[in-house]
C-alpha positions as CSV (number, residue, x, y, z in Angstrom):
1,X,-128.4,-57.3,-5.4
2,X,-132.2,-57.9,-5.4
3,X,-133.5,-61.2,-5.7
4,X,-135.8,-62.3,-8.3
5,X,-139.5,-62.9,-7.3
6,X,-140.5,-66.5,-7.7
7,X,-144.1,-67.6,-8.6
8,X,-145.6,-70.1,-5.7
9,X,-145.7,-73.6,-6.0
10,X,-148.8,-75.3,-7.5
11,X,-149.0,-79.0,-6.4
12,X,-151.2,-81.2,-8.6
13,X,-153.7,-81.9,-5.3
14,X,-154.0,-80.2,-2.2
15,X,-157.1,-80.8,0.7
16,X,-159.1,-77.8,1.6
17,X,-158.3,-77.5,5.3
18,X,-159.8,-74.3,7.5
19,X,-159.1,-73.4,11.3
20,X,-162.4,-74.4,12.1
21,X,-161.6,-78.1,10.9
22,X,-158.4,-78.0,12.8
23,X,-160.2,-77.0,16.2
24,X,-162.5,-79.8,15.6
25,X,-159.9,-82.3,15.3
26,X,-158.0,-80.7,18.2
27,X,-161.4,-81.0,20.0
28,X,-161.6,-84.6,19.8
29,X,-157.7,-85.2,20.5
30,X,-158.6,-83.3,24.0
31,X,-161.9,-85.6,24.5
32,X,-159.1,-88.6,24.9
33,X,-161.3,-90.8,22.7
34,X,-159.3,-90.6,20.0
35,X,-159.6,-94.4,18.9
36,X,-163.0,-95.8,17.1
37,X,-165.8,-94.2,18.8
38,X,-168.9,-91.7,18.8
39,X,-167.3,-89.3,16.0
40,X,-166.6,-92.7,13.9
41,X,-170.7,-93.7,14.6
42,X,-171.8,-89.9,13.6
43,X,-169.4,-90.3,10.2
44,X,-170.7,-93.4,9.4
45,X,-174.3,-91.9,10.0
46,X,-173.6,-88.8,7.8
47,X,-172.0,-90.7,4.6
48,X,-175.1,-93.0,4.9
49,X,-177.5,-90.1,5.0
50,X,-175.6,-88.5,1.7
51,X,-175.7,-91.7,0.2
52,X,-179.6,-92.2,0.5
53,X,-179.3,-93.9,3.9
54,X,-177.6,-97.2,3.0
55,X,-175.4,-99.3,5.4
56,X,-172.2,-97.5,5.7
57,X,-168.7,-98.8,7.5
58,X,-165.7,-96.8,7.4
59,X,-162.0,-98.2,7.3
60,X,-158.3,-97.2,7.4
61,X,-158.3,-96.8,3.7
62,X,-160.3,-97.7,0.5
63,X,-157.7,-100.5,-0.2
64,X,-158.7,-102.0,3.3
65,X,-162.5,-101.3,2.4
66,X,-162.0,-103.2,-0.8
67,X,-160.1,-106.3,0.7
68,X,-163.1,-106.5,3.1
69,X,-165.6,-106.1,0.6
70,X,-164.3,-109.2,-1.5
71,X,-164.2,-111.1,2.0
72,X,-167.9,-109.8,2.7
73,X,-168.8,-111.3,-1.1
74,X,-166.6,-114.7,0.0
75,X,-164.2,-114.2,-3.2
76,X,-161.3,-116.0,-3.0
77,X,-159.6,-118.9,-1.2
78,X,-159.4,-116.7,2.0
79,X,-162.6,-115.6,2.0
80,X,-164.4,-119.1,2.0
81,X,-164.4,-119.0,-1.7
82,X,-161.7,-120.5,-4.4
83,X,-158.6,-120.1,-6.0
84,X,-160.3,-120.7,-9.1
85,X,-162.5,-117.7,-8.4
86,X,-162.3,-114.8,-11.0
87,X,-162.6,-111.1,-11.0
88,X,-162.8,-108.9,-13.9
89,X,-161.3,-105.5,-13.6
90,X,-159.5,-102.6,-16.0
91,X,-156.1,-102.5,-16.7
92,X,-156.6,-99.0,-16.3
93,X,-156.7,-98.7,-12.3
94,X,-154.8,-98.1,-9.4
95,X,-152.7,-100.9,-7.8
96,X,-154.7,-101.4,-4.9
97,X,-157.7,-103.0,-7.1
98,X,-155.6,-105.6,-8.6
99,X,-153.4,-106.1,-5.3
100,X,-156.7,-106.9,-3.3
101,X,-157.7,-109.2,-5.8
102,X,-154.6,-111.1,-5.6
103,X,-154.4,-111.0,-2.0
104,X,-158.1,-112.4,-1.7
105,X,-156.5,-115.7,-3.4
106,X,-158.7,-115.1,-6.5
107,X,-157.5,-114.4,-10.3
108,X,-157.1,-111.0,-11.5
109,X,-158.8,-111.0,-15.0
110,X,-158.2,-107.6,-17.0
111,X,-159.9,-106.1,-19.6
112,X,-159.2,-103.0,-21.3
113,X,-160.5,-99.4,-21.1
114,X,-162.0,-96.7,-23.3
115,X,-159.2,-94.3,-24.4
116,X,-161.3,-91.3,-23.5
117,X,-163.5,-91.7,-20.5
118,X,-160.4,-94.4,-18.9
119,X,-163.2,-96.2,-17.8
120,X,-163.9,-100.0,-18.1
121,X,-164.7,-101.7,-21.5
122,X,-168.0,-103.3,-21.0
123,X,-167.8,-105.2,-24.0
124,X,-164.8,-106.7,-23.0
125,X,-166.0,-107.4,-19.6
126,X,-169.0,-109.4,-21.2
127,X,-166.5,-111.4,-23.2
128,X,-164.4,-112.1,-20.5
129,X,-166.9,-113.8,-18.3
130,X,-166.5,-117.5,-17.5
131,X,-168.5,-119.9,-15.1
132,X,-165.5,-119.3,-12.7
133,X,-166.1,-115.3,-12.7
134,X,-167.5,-114.1,-9.4
135,X,-167.4,-110.4,-9.5
136,X,-166.3,-107.3,-11.5
137,X,-164.7,-104.3,-10.0
138,X,-164.9,-101.3,-12.1
139,X,-162.6,-98.0,-11.7
140,X,-164.7,-94.7,-11.9
141,X,-161.8,-93.1,-13.3
142,X,-161.2,-89.6,-12.2
143,X,-164.5,-89.1,-10.9
144,X,-166.7,-90.3,-14.4
145,X,-169.1,-93.0,-13.4
146,X,-168.9,-95.9,-15.6
147,X,-172.2,-96.7,-17.4
148,X,-173.9,-98.3,-14.2
149,X,-177.1,-99.1,-16.0
150,X,-175.4,-101.6,-18.4
151,X,-172.9,-102.8,-15.9
152,X,-175.9,-103.7,-13.7
153,X,-177.3,-105.5,-16.2
154,X,-174.5,-107.6,-17.3
155,X,-174.1,-108.6,-13.5
156,X,-177.5,-109.5,-13.1
157,X,-177.8,-111.7,-16.4
158,X,-174.5,-113.6,-15.0
159,X,-175.5,-113.5,-11.1
160,X,-172.2,-111.7,-10.3
161,X,-171.4,-109.0,-7.5
162,X,-170.4,-105.4,-8.5
163,X,-167.8,-103.8,-6.0
164,X,-167.2,-100.5,-7.5
165,X,-163.9,-98.9,-6.9
166,X,-165.3,-95.4,-6.5
167,X,-162.1,-94.1,-4.8
168,X,-162.0,-91.3,-6.8
169,X,-165.8,-90.7,-7.1
170,X,-167.2,-89.4,-3.8
171,X,-169.8,-86.9,-4.9
172,X,-170.1,-88.3,-8.3
173,X,-173.7,-89.2,-9.7
174,X,-175.0,-91.6,-12.4
175,X,-178.5,-90.5,-13.8
176,X,-179.4,-88.5,-10.7
177,X,-178.1,-90.9,-8.4
178,X,-174.9,-90.7,-6.4
179,X,-172.5,-93.2,-6.8
180,X,-172.8,-95.5,-3.7
181,X,-176.6,-94.8,-3.2
182,X,-177.4,-97.6,-5.7
183,X,-175.7,-100.9,-6.8
184,X,-174.0,-103.6,-4.8
185,X,-171.0,-102.2,-2.8
186,X,-169.0,-98.9,-3.5
187,X,-165.9,-98.3,-1.9
188,X,-164.5,-94.6,-1.6
189,X,-161.2,-93.0,-0.6
190,X,-160.5,-89.9,1.8
191,X,-156.8,-89.5,1.0
192,X,-155.9,-85.9,1.0
193,X,-155.3,-85.9,-2.8
194,X,-159.2,-86.8,-2.8
195,X,-162.4,-84.5,-3.3
196,X,-162.6,-84.8,0.8
197,X,-160.2,-86.1,3.5
198,X,-160.1,-87.6,6.6
199,X,-156.3,-87.7,6.0
200,X,-156.2,-91.6,5.3
201,X,-159.4,-93.5,5.3
202,X,-162.1,-95.1,3.3
203,X,-165.3,-96.2,3.2
204,X,-167.6,-99.0,1.9
205,X,-171.3,-98.4,0.9
206,X,-173.6,-101.6,1.2
207,X,-176.9,-102.6,-0.1
208,X,-177.4,-105.2,2.7
209,X,-177.2,-104.5,6.4
210,X,-176.1,-108.0,7.1
211,X,-173.2,-107.4,4.8
212,X,-172.3,-104.1,6.3
213,X,-172.4,-106.1,9.8
214,X,-170.5,-108.6,8.5
215,X,-167.6,-106.0,7.3
216,X,-167.7,-104.3,10.5
217,X,-166.5,-107.6,12.2
218,X,-164.1,-108.4,9.6
219,X,-162.2,-104.9,10.4
220,X,-161.3,-105.7,13.7
221,X,-159.8,-109.1,14.2
222,X,-163.3,-110.7,13.6
223,X,-164.2,-110.0,17.1
224,X,-167.7,-111.2,18.3
225,X,-168.9,-109.8,21.9
226,X,-170.8,-112.4,23.6
227,X,-173.7,-112.1,25.9
228,X,-171.3,-112.6,28.9
229,X,-169.0,-110.0,27.8
230,X,-166.5,-111.8,26.3
231,X,-165.2,-112.0,23.0
232,X,-165.4,-114.7,20.4
233,X,-163.6,-114.9,16.8
234,X,-165.2,-117.7,14.0
235,X,-163.7,-116.0,11.0
236,X,-159.9,-114.2,10.9
237,X,-160.3,-110.5,10.4
238,X,-158.0,-107.7,10.0
239,X,-157.6,-104.1,11.7
240,X,-158.8,-101.6,9.8
241,X,-160.8,-99.4,12.2
242,X,-160.8,-95.6,11.3
243,X,-159.8,-93.2,14.6
244,X,-162.2,-90.6,16.0
245,X,-159.9,-88.1,15.0
246,X,-159.9,-89.1,11.5
247,X,-164.1,-89.2,11.7
248,X,-164.1,-86.0,12.9
249,X,-162.2,-84.1,10.2
250,X,-164.8,-86.1,8.0
251,X,-167.5,-84.8,9.5
252,X,-166.3,-81.1,8.8
253,X,-165.5,-82.0,5.3
254,X,-168.5,-83.6,4.2
255,X,-171.0,-80.6,4.2
256,X,-168.7,-78.6,2.0
257,X,-168.2,-82.0,-0.6
258,X,-170.7,-80.8,-3.1
259,X,-169.4,-77.2,-3.3
260,X,-166.1,-78.5,-3.8
261,X,-167.1,-80.5,-6.7
262,X,-168.7,-77.5,-8.1
263,X,-165.5,-75.5,-7.5
264,X,-163.9,-78.2,-9.4
265,X,-166.1,-78.4,-12.6
266,X,-165.3,-74.7,-12.8
267,X,-161.9,-75.1,-12.9
268,X,-162.3,-77.9,-15.3
269,X,-164.3,-75.6,-17.6
270,X,-161.4,-73.5,-17.6
271,X,-159.2,-76.0,-18.5
272,X,-161.1,-77.3,-21.5
273,X,-161.4,-73.8,-22.6
274,X,-157.8,-72.8,-22.5
275,X,-156.2,-76.3,-23.8
276,X,-159.1,-77.0,-26.5
277,X,-158.0,-74.1,-28.5
278,X,-154.3,-76.0,-28.9
279,X,-155.2,-79.6,-28.5
280,X,-155.6,-80.8,-32.0
281,X,-152.8,-78.5,-33.5
282,X,-150.5,-80.2,-30.6
283,X,-151.9,-83.7,-30.5
284,X,-153.0,-83.1,-26.7
285,X,-155.5,-85.6,-25.8
286,X,-158.3,-84.0,-23.2
287,X,-160.2,-86.5,-20.9
288,X,-164.0,-86.8,-21.4
289,X,-165.7,-83.8,-20.2
290,X,-168.8,-85.8,-18.6
291,X,-171.3,-88.2,-19.2
292,X,-173.9,-87.3,-21.7
293,X,-176.6,-85.1,-20.5
294,X,-175.2,-85.0,-16.7
295,X,-172.4,-82.3,-16.3
296,X,-172.8,-82.5,-13.0
297,X,-172.4,-86.3,-12.3
298,X,-168.4,-85.9,-12.7
299,X,-166.9,-85.2,-9.6
300,X,-163.3,-84.7,-11.1
301,X,-161.1,-85.9,-8.8
302,X,-158.2,-85.2,-11.3
303,X,-157.7,-84.0,-14.8
304,X,-155.6,-86.1,-16.9
305,X,-154.1,-85.2,-20.2
306,X,-152.4,-87.7,-22.8
307,X,-149.2,-86.0,-24.2
308,X,-148.2,-86.7,-28.1
309,X,-145.4,-88.4,-27.2
310,X,-144.8,-89.8,-30.5
311,X,-144.2,-86.5,-31.8
312,X,-142.1,-85.2,-29.0
313,X,-138.5,-84.5,-28.7
314,X,-138.7,-84.9,-25.0
315,X,-139.6,-87.7,-22.8
316,X,-142.7,-87.5,-20.6
317,X,-140.3,-87.4,-17.5
318,X,-138.7,-84.3,-19.2
319,X,-142.0,-82.7,-19.3
320,X,-142.9,-82.8,-15.8
321,X,-139.5,-81.8,-14.8
322,X,-140.1,-78.5,-17.0
323,X,-143.1,-78.0,-15.2
324,X,-141.6,-78.5,-12.1
325,X,-139.1,-75.8,-13.1
326,X,-142.0,-73.7,-13.5
327,X,-143.3,-74.3,-10.0
328,X,-146.1,-76.5,-11.4
329,X,-146.5,-80.0,-9.7
330,X,-147.8,-82.8,-11.9
331,X,-148.6,-86.8,-11.2
332,X,-149.3,-90.0,-13.1
333,X,-152.6,-91.5,-13.2
334,X,-152.4,-94.4,-13.8
335,X,-149.4,-96.7,-14.9
336,X,-151.2,-99.8,-16.9
337,X,-151.6,-102.6,-14.3
338,X,-151.0,-105.5,-16.0
339,X,-147.5,-104.5,-16.9
340,X,-146.4,-104.5,-13.3
341,X,-144.0,-106.6,-12.2
342,X,-146.7,-108.4,-10.4
343,X,-148.6,-109.3,-13.2
344,X,-145.9,-109.7,-15.7
345,X,-144.9,-112.7,-13.5
346,X,-148.6,-114.4,-14.2
347,X,-147.8,-113.9,-18.0
348,X,-149.0,-110.6,-19.0
349,X,-147.1,-108.5,-21.4
350,X,-147.3,-105.4,-23.6
351,X,-149.9,-105.6,-26.6
352,X,-152.7,-107.0,-24.5
353,X,-154.8,-103.8,-23.8
354,X,-153.2,-101.1,-26.1
355,X,-155.6,-98.4,-24.6
356,X,-154.5,-99.0,-21.1
357,X,-150.8,-99.2,-22.0
358,X,-150.9,-95.8,-24.1
359,X,-152.8,-94.2,-21.3
360,X,-150.0,-95.4,-18.9
361,X,-147.3,-94.4,-21.4
362,X,-148.7,-90.8,-21.8
363,X,-150.8,-89.3,-18.9
364,X,-150.0,-86.6,-17.0
365,X,-152.4,-85.4,-14.1
366,X,-152.5,-81.6,-14.1
367,X,-153.3,-79.5,-10.8
368,X,-156.6,-79.5,-9.5
369,X,-158.1,-78.4,-6.8
370,X,-160.9,-76.5,-5.1
371,X,-159.3,-73.5,-4.0
372,X,-157.5,-73.1,-7.4
373,X,-158.2,-70.1,-9.3
374,X,-158.7,-69.2,-13.1
375,X,-155.7,-67.8,-12.9
376,X,-153.7,-70.8,-11.7
377,X,-155.3,-72.7,-14.6
378,X,-154.2,-70.1,-17.3
379,X,-150.8,-70.7,-15.6
380,X,-150.9,-74.2,-15.9
381,X,-152.5,-74.3,-19.7
382,X,-150.1,-71.8,-20.8
383,X,-147.2,-73.8,-19.3
384,X,-148.5,-76.7,-21.2
385,X,-148.9,-75.1,-24.3
386,X,-145.3,-73.6,-24.2
387,X,-143.6,-76.9,-23.2
388,X,-145.3,-78.8,-26.1
389,X,-145.0,-76.2,-28.7
390,X,-141.2,-76.2,-28.0
391,X,-141.0,-79.9,-28.1
392,X,-143.4,-80.8,-31.0
């Protein structure tokens, strides 16, 4: 009997990789200089240039970059600060943010997010500030920048550091300025599901060269070389240095970043066109399109919808399973951070941050990457509508 043809699997994220990129990585491997070296230096220089010539250091992950950024700022008992230090962040963020604040031995102070943008609620940030507050860590959700003008004003008024969780926002901009090209410290991710990749990796962009140099010491054991060639350690560091192999891949990816962001915006426009026709009737909530007057400022790392669970006869898991049956991958972005076991153990509970909790319950991430076609989006949107029509 003839076999029934199947449609190809469409993942929710896929890095763009070419033969040229593979050749560049192979060339670096065959050079035998594969740990941190000239490719790391070249990648840091290229990232710095992309972000307005700001001091830049690369790391093994955005999580490592955030951990070191907190240390550089002296926040928390492990970095010369105090266990009474408070860091304000959104309850709607990836686990790494809360984890690194806790690892610094500071106190994580959550606030809610906006339901549509998923970005931190700055009114709540202002109300959460106390004499113990040392920093604010906003997450640019999905690549959509927070209100950086107001955030900067709040931080300046209260003399606070701002460490931007820009893991999803490489290529995003605020009022014509790239995220990372202004402000205090911004941390980026180069995981394969981000807009560009180094396989695993991250970066921190600094406003101050002295802080960048301190980060460089902290990412490699705290080692400082002496004039006679010996080494010393004055502060406990970690080991977060990126390899030359990863850096070489990053160097081949960065020149394509802006074009890839534009292709993402085109596919998002397709999603918006196709899903908005049915959103009201189905009770489907779409993400915020972009900041007003700046359609090109959103780098669109993710496209996250909120399901109308209250009116559905199936669960979110069943919805995602049905998408998988149709060979379409989906993801969850994100769970509400304050409801993890870690933070429940610190007294957090349901009902504190209703927007973050609703997003955590209802969110589903749909496929989005530069090599998708409009036909791919039509296939995904059609599946979403068909499943919801049957389930509502």
